[in-house]
C-alpha positions as CSV (number, residue, x, y, z in Angstrom):
1,M,-1.3,-39.4,-0.4
2,I,-3.8,-37.0,-1.1
3,I,-4.1,-35.0,-4.0
4,D,-6.0,-31.8,-3.9
5,D,-8.9,-31.1,-6.6
6,Q,-7.8,-27.7,-7.9
7,H,-5.7,-26.6,-10.1
8,Y,-3.6,-23.3,-9.3
9,D,-2.2,-21.0,-11.7
10,V,0.7,-20.0,-9.3
11,I,2.1,-21.7,-6.3
12,I,4.1,-19.7,-4.2
13,V,6.2,-21.8,-1.4
14,G,7.1,-19.0,1.4
15,T,5.7,-15.8,2.7
16,G,8.8,-14.0,3.8
17,A,10.0,-10.9,2.1
18,G,9.9,-12.7,-1.7
19,G,6.8,-14.8,-1.5
20,G,4.7,-12.5,1.0
21,T,5.6,-9.6,-1.7
22,L,5.1,-11.5,-4.8
23,A,1.7,-12.7,-3.5
24,N,-0.1,-8.9,-3.0
25,R,1.9,-8.3,-6.2
26,L,-0.3,-11.6,-8.6
27,A,-3.3,-11.1,-6.1
28,P,-5.1,-8.0,-8.1
29,T,-4.8,-10.4,-11.0
30,G,-8.0,-13.0,-10.9
31,K,-5.8,-16.0,-11.1
32,K,-6.1,-19.0,-8.7
33,I,-2.9,-18.3,-6.0
34,L,-2.2,-21.0,-3.6
35,I,0.3,-19.9,-0.7
36,L,1.8,-22.9,1.7
37,E,3.8,-21.4,4.5
38,R,5.7,-23.8,6.8
39,G,4.9,-21.9,10.2
40,D,1.8,-20.9,11.4
41,F,0.7,-17.0,12.0
42,M,3.3,-15.8,14.7
43,P,1.5,-14.9,18.0
44,L,2.0,-10.9,18.9
45,E,3.9,-11.8,21.7
46,E,6.3,-13.8,20.4
47,Q,6.8,-10.7,18.0
48,N,7.2,-7.2,20.2
49,R,8.7,-8.7,23.1
50,S,8.1,-6.9,26.7
51,N,10.6,-8.8,29.0
52,V,14.5,-9.3,28.5
53,D,13.8,-12.7,29.6
54,V,14.2,-13.6,25.6
55,F,18.3,-12.8,26.3
56,K,18.1,-16.0,27.8
57,K,16.3,-18.0,25.2
58,E,16.6,-19.1,21.9
59,R,12.7,-18.5,20.9
60,Y,14.0,-17.4,17.4
61,R,15.7,-20.3,16.3
62,S,14.0,-23.4,14.7
63,S,14.2,-26.5,16.9
64,E,15.3,-28.6,13.3
65,R,18.8,-29.3,12.9
66,W,21.4,-28.6,10.4
67,Y,25.1,-29.9,10.3
68,D,28.0,-27.4,9.6
69,Q,31.1,-28.2,7.5
70,D,32.3,-30.7,10.3
71,G,29.5,-32.7,10.5
72,Q,28.3,-30.7,14.0
73,N,24.8,-29.8,14.4
74,F,23.0,-26.5,15.2
75,S,20.0,-24.8,15.4
76,P,19.6,-22.4,13.4
77,Q,18.5,-19.1,13.3
78,T,15.7,-18.8,11.3
79,N,11.9,-18.5,11.2
80,Y,9.0,-20.6,9.8
81,A,6.0,-18.0,10.3
82,V,3.8,-16.4,8.2
83,G,5.5,-13.0,7.6
84,G,9.3,-15.6,7.4
85,N,12.0,-14.1,8.5
86,T,10.3,-10.4,8.5
87,K,8.7,-11.1,11.7
88,I,11.7,-10.7,13.5
89,Y,13.8,-8.7,11.4
90,S,15.2,-5.2,12.2
91,A,12.7,-3.4,9.7
92,A,15.7,-1.7,8.4
93,L,14.9,-1.6,4.3
94,V,18.4,-0.4,2.7
95,R,18.8,-0.1,-1.0
96,M,22.6,-1.7,-2.4
97,R,24.1,1.3,-3.6
98,E,24.7,1.7,-7.4
99,K,28.3,0.5,-7.7
100,D,27.3,-2.8,-5.5
101,F,25.9,-3.9,-9.0
102,E,29.9,-3.7,-10.5
103,A,32.2,-5.2,-9.8
104,V,33.4,-4.1,-6.7
105,E,37.5,-4.8,-5.8
106,H,37.6,-6.2,-2.4
107,Q,40.7,-7.2,-0.6
108,E,40.5,-11.1,-0.7
109,G,39.0,-10.9,-4.3
110,V,36.6,-9.1,-6.7
111,S,32.4,-9.2,-6.1
112,P,31.3,-10.1,-9.1
113,E,29.0,-7.6,-11.5
114,W,25.0,-8.4,-11.6
115,G,23.5,-8.8,-14.6
116,L,21.0,-6.2,-14.3
117,K,22.1,-2.7,-12.6
118,Y,20.9,0.1,-9.5
119,Q,18.9,1.9,-12.6
120,D,16.6,-1.2,-13.4
121,F,16.2,-2.1,-9.7
122,E,15.7,2.1,-8.5
123,P,11.9,2.1,-9.9
124,Y,11.1,-0.8,-7.7
125,Y,13.0,0.0,-4.4
126,T,10.8,3.3,-4.8
127,E,7.6,0.7,-5.2
128,A,8.6,-1.3,-2.6
129,E,9.4,1.7,0.1
130,K,6.3,3.0,-0.4
131,L,4.5,-0.7,-0.5
132,Y,6.5,-1.0,3.2
133,M,5.5,2.5,4.5
134,V,9.2,3.0,4.5
135,H,10.2,5.9,6.7
136,G,13.5,7.7,6.3
137,K,15.2,10.9,4.7
138,T,17.8,11.4,1.8
139,G,20.4,13.7,1.7
140,N,23.1,13.3,4.2
141,D,24.4,9.5,3.5
142,P,27.7,10.2,1.2
143,S,27.2,6.5,-0.5
144,E,23.1,7.0,-0.9
145,P,21.7,5.8,-4.3
146,D,20.2,8.5,-6.1
147,H,16.2,8.3,-5.5
148,S,13.8,9.1,-8.2
149,E,11.0,9.8,-5.0
150,D,12.1,10.8,-1.4
151,Y,11.0,8.2,1.0
152,P,7.0,8.0,1.4
153,F,7.2,8.8,4.9
154,P,9.0,10.9,7.5
155,A,12.3,9.4,9.4
156,V,12.5,8.2,12.9
157,E,13.0,10.5,15.5
158,H,16.0,9.4,17.8
159,E,15.8,8.7,21.4
160,P,16.7,11.7,23.5
161,E,19.4,9.7,24.9
162,F,20.8,8.5,21.6
163,Q,20.7,12.2,19.7
164,T,23.6,13.2,21.5
165,I,25.7,10.6,20.7
166,V,24.3,11.3,17.0
167,E,25.5,14.8,17.4
168,A,29.0,13.5,18.7
169,I,29.8,11.6,15.7
170,A,28.6,14.2,13.2
171,K,31.5,16.6,14.9
172,Q,34.0,14.4,13.6
173,G,33.2,15.0,9.9
174,L,31.2,11.6,9.6
175,H,27.4,11.4,8.6
176,P,25.2,9.5,10.8
177,T,22.0,9.2,8.6
178,S,18.9,8.0,9.4
179,L,18.1,4.2,8.8
180,P,15.0,3.2,6.6
181,L,12.4,1.5,8.7
182,S,9.5,-0.2,7.9
183,L,6.9,1.1,10.1
184,T,3.2,0.5,10.2
185,R,2.7,3.2,12.7
186,E,0.2,0.7,14.7
187,E,0.5,0.4,18.8
188,D,0.4,-3.1,18.4
189,D,2.6,-3.9,15.6
190,P,4.8,-1.2,15.1
191,T,7.5,-2.5,12.5
192,G,6.0,-3.9,8.9
193,D,6.9,-7.5,7.9
194,S,6.0,-9.2,4.8
195,E,2.8,-10.6,6.6
196,V,1.3,-7.2,6.9
197,F,2.1,-5.8,3.5
198,G,2.1,-8.7,1.7
199,I,0.0,-11.8,3.0
200,V,-2.8,-9.8,4.6
201,P,-3.6,-7.6,1.1
202,A,-3.3,-10.6,-0.7
203,L,-5.7,-13.0,1.1
204,K,-8.7,-10.0,0.8
205,H,-8.5,-11.7,-3.1
206,D,-10.8,-14.7,-3.4
207,N,-8.7,-16.0,-5.7
208,V,-5.5,-16.4,-3.4
209,T,-5.5,-19.5,-0.8
210,L,-3.3,-19.2,2.1
211,K,-1.9,-23.3,3.7
212,T,-0.1,-22.6,6.7
213,S,1.5,-25.7,8.9
214,A,2.5,-27.1,5.4
215,K,6.4,-28.0,5.0
216,V,7.0,-28.9,1.4
217,V,9.1,-31.8,0.8
218,C,9.7,-31.8,-2.9
219,L,8.7,-30.5,-6.4
220,I,7.8,-33.6,-9.1
221,T,8.7,-32.7,-12.3
222,N,6.6,-34.2,-15.5
223,S,7.9,-36.9,-17.3
224,S,10.2,-34.9,-19.6
225,G,11.7,-32.9,-16.9
226,E,11.2,-29.8,-18.5
227,A,8.4,-27.9,-16.0
228,V,7.5,-29.0,-12.6
229,R,3.8,-30.3,-12.6
230,A,3.2,-30.6,-8.5
231,V,4.5,-29.8,-5.4
232,E,4.2,-32.4,-2.3
233,A,3.6,-30.9,0.9
234,E,3.4,-32.4,4.4
235,I,0.3,-30.8,6.5
236,N,-0.5,-32.0,10.0
237,G,1.2,-35.7,9.4
238,Q,-0.5,-36.2,6.0
239,S,0.7,-35.8,2.2
240,Y,-0.8,-33.5,0.1
241,L,-0.5,-33.0,-3.9
242,F,-1.1,-29.6,-5.3
243,F,-0.8,-29.3,-9.6
244,G,-0.2,-25.5,-10.6
245,D,1.0,-23.7,-14.0
246,I,3.8,-21.8,-12.6
247,I,5.8,-22.8,-9.6
248,V,7.9,-20.0,-7.3
249,L,10.3,-20.8,-4.3
250,A,10.5,-18.3,-1.6
251,C,11.6,-20.5,0.8
252,G,15.0,-18.5,1.9
253,A,18.5,-19.0,0.5
254,I,19.1,-22.3,2.3
255,N,15.8,-24.2,2.3
256,S,14.8,-22.9,-1.7
257,A,17.9,-24.6,-2.4
258,A,17.9,-28.0,-0.2
259,L,14.5,-27.9,-1.6
260,L,16.0,-28.2,-5.1
261,L,18.7,-30.6,-4.4
262,K,16.1,-33.0,-2.4
263,S,13.8,-33.0,-5.3
264,A,16.4,-35.1,-7.9
265,N,15.0,-37.5,-10.1
266,H,15.9,-39.5,-12.8
267,K,15.8,-36.6,-15.7
268,H,17.7,-34.4,-12.7
269,P,19.9,-36.4,-10.9
270,N,21.7,-33.6,-9.0
271,G,18.9,-32.0,-8.2
272,L,16.4,-29.5,-9.8
273,A,17.8,-26.7,-11.4
274,N,21.5,-27.7,-11.2
275,S,23.4,-28.8,-14.9
276,S,25.4,-26.0,-14.0
277,D,26.7,-27.2,-10.6
278,L,26.0,-24.5,-8.5
279,V,22.6,-24.5,-6.9
280,G,23.7,-24.5,-3.3
281,R,26.9,-22.7,-3.8
282,N,27.8,-19.0,-3.2
283,F,26.2,-19.5,0.0
284,M,26.9,-16.0,1.5
285,K,25.9,-14.5,4.9
286,H,27.6,-11.0,6.3
287,N,30.2,-10.7,8.8
288,Q,28.6,-9.3,12.1
289,T,29.5,-7.8,15.0
290,A,27.8,-6.0,17.8
291,M,29.0,-3.8,20.1
292,V,27.7,-2.8,22.8
293,E,28.0,0.5,25.4
294,L,27.0,1.1,29.1
295,S,25.9,4.4,29.5
296,V,26.0,6.5,32.5
297,N,22.5,7.6,31.3
298,P,19.3,5.4,31.2
299,N,16.8,5.4,28.4
300,S,13.7,3.5,28.1
301,G,14.9,0.5,26.4
302,Q,12.6,0.2,24.1
303,F,13.1,2.2,21.3
304,L,13.7,1.5,17.2
305,R,16.8,1.6,15.4
306,S,17.3,5.1,13.7
307,V,20.6,5.7,12.1
308,S,23.5,4.1,10.2
309,V,27.0,5.6,9.3
310,N,28.3,5.0,5.7
311,D,31.3,6.8,5.5
312,F,33.5,3.7,5.7
313,Y,31.1,1.6,3.2
314,W,33.7,1.9,0.5
315,G,36.9,2.5,2.5
316,D,39.2,5.2,4.4
317,E,42.1,6.7,3.8
318,N,44.2,4.0,5.1
319,F,42.2,0.9,3.5
320,P,41.2,1.4,-0.1
321,Y,38.7,-1.5,0.1
322,P,35.0,-1.4,1.1
323,M,34.8,-2.0,4.8
324,G,30.8,-2.2,5.0
325,H,27.5,-0.4,7.3
326,I,27.0,0.2,10.5
327,E,23.2,0.9,12.3
328,N,22.2,1.0,16.0
329,T,19.9,-1.5,17.7
330,G,17.4,0.3,18.9
331,G,16.6,-0.1,22.5
332,L,17.5,-3.8,23.7
333,L,14.1,-4.5,25.1
334,Q,12.7,-3.7,21.8
335,D,15.4,-5.4,19.2
336,I,14.5,-8.8,18.6
337,I,17.4,-9.6,16.9
338,F,19.4,-8.3,19.3
339,A,18.3,-11.5,21.7
340,E,20.7,-13.9,19.3
341,S,24.0,-12.1,21.0
342,P,23.2,-12.8,25.0
343,P,26.8,-13.2,25.5
344,I,27.1,-9.2,25.1
345,L,25.4,-8.5,28.1
346,S,26.7,-11.2,30.2
347,V,29.9,-9.8,29.4
348,L,28.8,-5.9,30.6
349,A,27.1,-7.6,33.7
350,K,31.0,-9.2,35.1
351,G,31.7,-5.4,35.6
352,M,28.7,-4.3,36.9
353,P,27.7,-6.4,40.1
354,G,24.0,-5.7,41.3
355,F,22.3,-5.4,37.6
356,G,20.1,-7.4,36.6
357,L,19.8,-8.2,32.3
358,E,17.2,-5.7,32.1
359,Q,18.3,-2.8,34.2
360,L,21.9,-3.4,31.9
361,A,19.9,-3.0,28.7
362,K,18.1,0.1,30.2
363,R,21.3,1.6,30.0
364,S,22.9,0.0,26.8
365,I,23.3,1.5,23.4
366,G,24.2,-0.6,20.5
367,W,25.1,-1.0,17.2
368,W,25.1,-3.5,14.4
369,L,28.3,-3.7,12.3
370,Y,28.0,-5.4,8.7
371,T,30.6,-6.1,5.9
372,E,30.4,-8.1,2.5
373,T,31.1,-11.6,2.2
374,L,32.8,-12.5,-1.3
375,P,30.6,-15.6,-3.1
376,N,33.2,-18.9,-3.1
377,A,31.5,-22.1,-4.3
378,D,33.0,-23.9,-1.6
379,N,30.7,-22.1,0.8
380,R,27.5,-24.1,0.1
381,V,24.3,-26.0,0.8
382,R,24.1,-29.5,0.4
383,V,21.9,-32.6,1.3
384,D,22.4,-36.0,2.5
385,G,19.0,-37.7,2.7
386,D,16.8,-35.2,5.0
387,K,19.9,-33.7,6.5
388,I,20.9,-30.0,5.2
389,Y,24.7,-29.4,5.5
390,V,26.0,-25.6,5.9
391,D,29.5,-25.5,4.5
392,F,31.0,-22.2,5.2
393,T,34.3,-20.4,6.0
394,P,33.9,-16.6,6.1
395,N,36.4,-14.4,4.2
396,N,36.8,-10.6,3.9
397,S,37.6,-11.0,7.5
398,E,40.2,-8.1,7.5
399,A,38.0,-5.4,6.0
400,H,35.4,-6.2,8.9
401,D,38.2,-6.0,11.4
402,R,39.3,-2.8,10.4
403,L,35.6,-1.6,10.3
404,V,35.6,-2.5,14.1
405,Y,38.5,-1.1,14.8
406,R,37.5,2.3,13.2
407,W,34.2,2.2,14.6
408,I,35.9,2.1,18.4
409,D,37.8,4.8,17.4
410,V,34.5,6.8,16.5
411,L,33.0,6.1,19.9
412,K,35.7,7.2,21.7
413,A,36.4,10.2,20.1
414,G,32.7,10.9,20.5
415,E,32.4,10.3,24.3
416,K,35.2,13.4,24.1
417,N,33.2,15.7,22.1
418,L,30.7,15.1,24.6
419,G,32.5,16.6,27.0
420,G,32.6,14.2,29.8
421,S,32.7,10.2,30.7
422,V,29.1,9.3,29.3
423,F,30.2,5.4,29.1
424,E,31.5,3.0,31.5
425,K,32.2,0.1,29.1
426,L,32.7,-1.2,26.1
427,A,31.6,-4.6,24.4
428,V,31.8,-6.4,21.5
429,Y,30.6,-9.3,20.5
430,P,31.6,-11.6,18.8
431,R,35.1,-11.8,19.0
432,G,36.3,-13.9,16.1
433,E,34.1,-15.9,13.4
434,V,30.3,-14.8,13.4
435,P,28.7,-18.3,14.3
436,I,27.5,-20.9,11.9
437,Q,23.8,-20.9,13.5
438,T,23.8,-17.2,12.5
439,V,22.5,-17.5,9.2
440,A,20.7,-13.9,9.0
441,N,21.3,-12.4,5.8
442,Q,21.8,-14.9,3.9
443,C,22.4,-15.3,0.1
444,G,23.7,-16.5,-3.1
445,T,22.6,-19.8,-3.5
446,C,20.9,-19.8,-6.8
447,R,22.8,-16.6,-8.4
448,F,20.6,-15.3,-11.6
449,G,22.5,-14.5,-14.7
450,E,22.2,-15.0,-18.3
451,D,24.4,-17.6,-18.7
452,P,23.0,-21.0,-18.1
453,Q,26.5,-22.6,-17.5
454,T,27.4,-19.9,-14.7
455,S,23.9,-19.2,-12.9
456,V,21.2,-21.3,-11.8
457,L,18.5,-18.3,-12.7
458,D,17.7,-16.4,-15.5
459,L,17.5,-12.2,-15.3
460,N,13.9,-13.0,-14.5
461,C,14.6,-15.4,-11.6
462,R,13.4,-18.5,-14.0
463,T,15.7,-21.6,-13.3
464,H,17.5,-22.1,-16.8
465,D,16.4,-25.6,-16.8
466,L,12.4,-26.0,-16.2
467,E,10.5,-23.3,-17.8
468,N,7.9,-22.8,-15.2
469,L,10.3,-23.1,-11.9
470,Y,11.1,-19.4,-10.1
471,V,13.0,-18.3,-7.0
472,V,12.5,-15.0,-5.5
473,D,14.2,-14.9,-2.2
474,S,17.7,-13.9,-1.5
475,S,19.4,-16.8,-3.4
476,F,18.9,-14.7,-6.4
477,F,22.1,-12.6,-5.1
478,P,25.3,-13.1,-7.4
479,S,26.9,-10.8,-4.3
480,S,25.7,-10.1,-0.5
481,S,26.4,-6.3,-0.3
482,S,26.9,-4.6,3.1
483,V,23.3,-3.6,3.6
484,P,20.4,-5.8,5.0
485,P,19.5,-7.7,1.8
486,A,15.2,-7.3,2.9
487,L,14.4,-4.1,0.5
488,T,16.1,-5.6,-2.9
489,I,14.4,-9.1,-2.5
490,I,11.3,-7.3,-1.9
491,A,11.6,-5.2,-4.6
492,N,12.8,-8.1,-6.9
493,A,9.7,-9.5,-6.2
494,L,7.7,-7.2,-7.4
495,R,9.7,-6.8,-10.6
496,V,9.3,-10.6,-11.1
497,G,5.7,-10.3,-10.4
498,D,5.4,-7.6,-13.3
499,H,7.2,-10.6,-15.5
500,L,4.6,-12.9,-14.4
501,K,1.8,-11.2,-15.0
502,S,2.3,-11.2,-18.8
503,K,2.8,-15.3,-18.3
504,I,-0.3,-16.2,-16.4
């Protein structure tokens, strides 16, 4: 083992929405900061695809194998690179609703109250939107929470072919709203991620060091077990030991929990920070459905996402429970995440002989539907040696099914409002449960709270059990809400960064 000859004030593990943003926040302090990233810089052609061949490949999945609760292995939809999963996310940065921070009754149970409220996050949401150059517009969404400031940049305009669909939806008394997007507006990198807005600015400071291809395998505590003393990482087949005063995990909800469990020692036999037996538990990921309409009229296939609909976020006249969030996919040649759902285009292709996937993509209008999953202690991340297991049984399914059927009715009515046969076919994927390998929007494995018996982290995201160990990815979420978690992760990283400035 090689022992690094430097001592760091802060070691950050991971460069995604949490780790990259935190690095940006702490870099100007002048303190010595080490960032460890398991992956490397992601080639541009992997980020901004220009060819539909990715519909045939699992390009955006890890080569490692995880295991489900039945012991079957799978390749997870997770990305190891500088910027983490923000390199392949949709760049949709949506605020959680005010009520999402309260206890919310769902048909299948109660979504728990957060220890902090919307007003605690609101200033950081505003800062996060400025940092990540969010383009949006307030005022039309019935579920939109209060903003202390408007979005810093104007909303993205709809694709011309898509604009008519938005108008048809609005004619039904609904409120299609601009989807907040992080954009650099640079030709070679149109969407914003934590490499662009977090890591690159941080590395302009001489006190910040980034080591790539550095897989952290263990956290080593001091003899009393009260603090983490060092981080062990594998770099190019060699084991290294890095010492630091404050250690921050930002590996993603699954990997952060797994690392804590794998770091068990005689003082912490069930894993670090796990006196509550909650590390890895309450794992959540959204119920998700993709829909694609095959349009009579072609589009570019490369337009950005631009609209969301939240009229059914808290239910409707026939279902008094939350249903969820809807947003368009953007052009299917542009939308990276949609590459994870190739069967839906296969469904369309069966009814359109002679059409290739690229032609289908240029005639398709896509939608993503998201519904909250409730926390369940038996939905968990666990480890057995080097193996990571993800036990997950979906819940809150009827609420999601109702959202799907409600949206199908909206699309059919919208076609009538357009005054003609605009769409030839509608496909829905998946029919049934979202596959376990789809771990996008993962959260909840190290929930925060004030009581060490019912939470892993305190309200500053420091572990209750170890005085210098923090977690700033989506692990801290007590509930998932129905919107993508990225903006809340970013806002929280800024908030925790302010707390850490007083500690270093």
